[in-house]
N, C-alpha and C positions, 0 to 999 in steps of 0.2 A: 504494500500500500504506500509506504514512504517513497519508494522508487517511482511508482506510477504517478504520484502527486508531485514528484520533483522536490520533495522536502527531506531535510536531514532529520535524524531521529529526535534531537532536542526540539525541533520545530513541531513535531507531532504532539509532544507534551505541552509545549507553550500555547499551541492553538486549541488545546482541548479536544483533539481528534478522538472520536469514539464510534463504536459500531452499535447500532440499535436494530433489534429484530422485532417482528410483529409478535404480539402476545407477551406473556409474562416471563417466558423462558428466553434467556439470551444465549443463543447457540454459538455465536461467534464473538471473537475479541481480537484486539491487536496485541501482538507480542511486544512487550516493552523494549526488549534488547535488539530486536531485528526489524520491527515494523511490519512483520508479516501478518496476514489474516490467518487466524487459527481457530479451531473449534474450541469452545469454552465448556461445552456440555456434550455428553454422549448423545448422538443422534440415532434414534431408533426409527427407521423408515416404516416398519410395520405399525408402530404405534401412531406415528404422525399422519400417515397416508394409507391407511389400511384398505380403503376402497377406491383409491385413485391410482391409475397406472403411471402417470407422470407426477412425481413428487418434487415440489419446488419450495425452497425456503428462501424468503426474501429478507434482506437486511439493508440498512442504509448506513452510510458513512457520514457522520456529522463533523464538519470542520468549522470551528468558530473563527470569526474574523474574515477579512477579504483574502481572496486567492489571487 
């Protein structure tokens, strides 16, 4: 994420960059030392999408301040 945004790691923290998922469970997070998008929770496809053939988890990346 840091590389895709063209930001250095300290800038991620300074800008308050965070990942927000739909619902109460946050499945994704930013790794503080690498800036990579990682899974924050175990993702159980059968539980989340038991009757859906295509399972999609949406999340948003929030960046405070101007880019």
